[in-house]
Structures are given as structure tokens and as C-alpha cells.
C-alpha positions, 0 to 999 in steps of 0.5 A: 512181383507187381504187389511188391513193387507197389508196396515199395513205391507206397512206402517211399512215398509215405516216407517222403510225405513224412519227411516233408511234415517234419522238416516244415515248421521250425528251425533248429541249430546245434554247434560243437566247440572245444568247451561245449555245445550250443543248441538254438531254436525258434519259438513258433509252432505251426499247423500248415500255414496257421501259427498255432503257438508263438511261444513254444519251447523247443530246447529241452534238457535231459540233465544239466549238461545234456540237451535236445532241440525238437522238431515234428509232432508235439505228442511224439516229441514229448514221448521221446523226451521222456524216454530220454530222461528215463534212460539217463536216470535208470542208468544212473540209479542201476549202478551202470553209471551216467550214460554218455551223450553218445550212448543216448544217441545210440539208444534213441537211434535204435528205438527210432529205427525199430519203429520206422514203419510206424515212425515217431515224427521227430527230428532231434539234435542231441548235444552236450558235455560228458566225461568224453568232452563235448559231442553233438548228434543229429537223429532223424525219424527212421533212426539215422544217427550222425555226429556233427560239428554244426548242423541245422534242421527244419524248414529254415535250415537252408538259410541257417546252414549258410550262416553257420557255414560262413561263420563256424570255426573249431576254435570258437568260444562258447559265447561266439558259438552262441552268437553264431547260432542266434544269428542263424536262427534270426536269418531263418526267421527273416526268410522262412514264414514257418519260423518265428517270434524269437530264439532260445540259445543255450550253452552246455558245458562242464559247468551246466547250461546257460540259456538266453531268449531273444526276440525281434522288436518292431523296428527289426532290432534284436531284444534280449 
């Protein structure tokens, strides 16, 4: 009995430590509106209190209309990203037809849950546009999958969520949603030391994706 309690406590502590590792070091944002999905992320990579890289790409594309934002271990992110692309391409060439955003999210959630005792250290926002319209999903490292209208992850997420809560409406245009996502990440940059350099914002719709990058000048204004 004591051994079981000890292992349960040890497992819970390990999960808390893993969650803290994942949540530190970035800010990513996702919004779903009628015409598509907006994904945004900062560009700073940190290793503890050290800025490991200033220009890391945290917005990636599975297809022209489906993208992900990434946080966590770089190696695990790269592996999971390749899995997503392989699953999409396999369904496409096998005759099963293109897999939906929801299908990708469910598959990835199952894979992460299956490996939760030796987890991939990732926090992922998966969103895009398919035959069912726009959709956005939040996935954590143990395989929890939640469908979202808007959300933020990472160490700067408490600041970013406040901006999203204040400005989000379901009738936002894609351009308005992109501007809101940009402001949310820049707010995190100003308040969170693990978030920085600039922000990548992408709009995903039935017409494909459109990406822009923004940076902060020395006088604190925003530069495109």
C-alpha cells in the first residue's frame, strides 16, 4: 500500500515538473472565426534563463490550410510535426481522402495519451480550414484534446489570454483576428521574460495561409 502511494505521488510530482517545463519559454495564440483560423507565436527560444535563440519558428504548416503552434522540447516537437505530416500524406495517397483537422487532433491526442508515462514534452495548438470549416484544438503532452474558439499557451499565456478575452468576438474578420493575436503576443513579450524578439502571425482559410512577421523597434513601436 505504501509503495503504491509513493509511486502515485512520484508520478504526480513528475507530471507537475514536466508541465512546468513545457509552460516555460514561449507564448502561442490561436483564434477561430467564421472565415478561418489565426495562429501566432513569439520567436524566442529559452533554456532556463538563457536566451538560446532569437529567431525560432514556432508556427509550422501541415498543409497549406492546416497549421500548428509549438511549445516544449525541440526534438519532441520535430518528431510530432513529422508524424502529423506523414499521417496527412498517408491518408491522401491511400485513397482514404484528406484527413480533417479534427481527425489529426484526435490521432495526435491518442498518440500522446498512449505515451503519457514517457511523454513527448509538447504543447500544441492545431488549427485550420477543411471541408467542415474552421476549427482549432489545444493538445497537451498527456493527450488531452479540447476544441477552442480562442486560447493561449506558454509562460506568457496569462497576459495573452487577458487581451484575447477583452477583444474576441465570433464575428471578427480574419484581419481583425490576426491583429488581436499580434497584440496578445506583444503584450506577453512586454511582461514575460521568456517571450520575446517578435511574433509570427498566420491566417489559415480555404484560400491557403498568409503569414506576416512583426518585431519591436528600440522605441517600442511595432515594425513589420
